[in-house]
N, C-alpha and C positions, 0 to 999 in steps of 0.2 A: 715444569720441565726449568730449568735457570736459564736455558738462551732461546726459549721458546721466540721472546721477541727481542732480542740481541744486545739489550740494553748492556750488559758486563764488556762486549766485542768496541762501544764508544770509544773507550778509556782503553781496551787495550794495549790499540797502533803504538802508545807515549808510552805508556807502559811496561813495553816491551821493549827500546831499544836497546839492542845489546853493543857493547861495545867489539867494533872490528875483534880483536882479541878470544875474546867470546866467541863469536861468530867460526872461527876459526878452529879452537878447540872443538865444536858440535864435527864441522867437517873431518878432521885432524877423528874425530872418536869413530863416525861413521866409516871411514877407509877402508879397513877392509872389507865392508860390506857389499864397499859399489862396486862391480868389475870393473876387469881391469879392459877395458876396449876404448877405441876410439869413442862412439857414443854410448849411454846405457841407459834407459827410459827409467826414470827414477820420479815414483808418486809419493808428496809429501802430505803425510795423512793427518788430520789436524795442523796444517799450514800456519796456524794465526795471520803472523802479521805476512807471511808470504818473500823473508828474506832464503829461508837455503834455498828453494826455489829458483828464487832470482839468482842469486848465489852460484848454484850447478848451474842454470843456464848460460853464466855467463863463464863458468868453464867447461864448458861442452856436451854439457850433459842433454837429455831432453827431458827436464825437468819440469812437472807439473804439480799442484795442491790443488787438494780438498780442502774444506772448511766448511765449519753450518754457519756460521757468519761471515757476511758476503764485508761487514763495515771492519771486521778484524786488517785487512788486508792494507797496506801501505795505498794509498792511493799510485803513490809514481810506479810504485812496482806491480800493479795492478793493469796502471794505463801501460807499461814498458812490456808483459807480459799476460796480457789479457785473456786471450785464447787457450790461458794457460793453467786456468781454472776453475773449479766448480765449486758450488756452492749444496752440500747439503747433508745428510744427518751420516758419518759413518758405516751407521749401522740401515742403510741404503746399499744398495749394486752402486759401486764405485767403478766412476767409470774407466773404459782399458787402456791401451794404446795401440790405435791401428787393429784392433779388433785381438790385440793380443796382451801375454799378462805382463804388465809390467816387470823392469828383472828384479829393480827389487824395491821396499817401500820403508816407509824412514816416519816413524811412529814414536814421536818422543816429547815427553811429558802429556800424552793426550788420556794413556784407556784411566788413568786416576778419576776424570772426568768424568767417563760417563757413567751412566748413574749401574748399578749392578745388574737389574733384572736386564739388563738389553747387552752386556758384556760378551757371552754367547755369540750372537746376533751379530754382533758388531765385529768380533776376531771370523767370525764364518765368511765377511763381506771381505774382511780386510783380507783373507789365507784366498779368495776366487778371485781376487786380479792381483797379485803377486808371488811369483814364485819363492820368495825369501822377504821376511818384515825385523830388520833392527829396531828393537823397540826399546825406550826409555821410559818406566814406568816410577813416579814417586812413590815413598809407602808410608808415609806423614799426612799429617793432615796442612793444611792450606797451608803457606810458607810468605802468605799474599797477606793472610785475615778470610776475610767473607765477603761478597758484595749485598753488604745488609745483611739478610738474617741470610740467606742460600748460603751455603759450604762449597767454594770452588769445585774442591778433592772430595767429589759421590764414592769413590769405591776403593778406600784406602787396607790395603789388603797383604799381607805378609808375604815373602821371595818364594817361600815353598807356597799359599797360595795358585799365582799367576803361572808356576811353575807346572800346577799342577791341571788347570785350566788349557795349556797348551798339549802338554801330553794325553789327556782325557780325546783332544778332538787327533791322533792319531799323529804329528807335526813332530820331524827333528826340532832340535833345540836346541844351541850353545848357550850357556851360560857365560858373555862375557866380561871380559875383566877389563876395563880400557884403560888402567894403569893412573895415570897422572891426574884425566881427566872424569875421574872417581868418585864420585858425592855419595857417603854411606848411606845415605837415605834414599837413593835411587837403585833399582833395582834391571840389568844390561842384560838383556835378550834376542840372542838373534834364532828366526823363526823359520822355517823351510817346511814343505810340503814331501 
């Protein structure tokens, strides 16, 4: 599997330096699904650099990041919020917050990286941990190319294919239209049990 030795993540931190405007765009795009209360519990599923976890914690939410590769998280962010990260595949049981489900899960640009044979297990683990999840799923081959001979996007499927996966599991689904944040090659869903 492509992440077995986490070599890909070694350059991920520097390659994913997002400008402040882009980070704000992500926060705005998920704003409608984050509960409007003083402190919300939010888990970033496939957190990568951890920058979204950092921004959400700074905004007063209780945010936690899960990623398969510990070396993908920005070292300064890990130092600041080290008790708010775990490193494991998403197809394994996801940590809960105080033994309760997370208010919101955020899973952006992650599901296309999951091997197709693990998609069902991954979705089940995610939904066992969250009341609702915002998914942004890329529907194209890798923008950044390959890492050697290994493609980064392992499950490139249509909007209808992903929608069918959610519906087959009996979950509620909203197909979101993030307006000016829309990328034509990506699919946006809010999913709940």
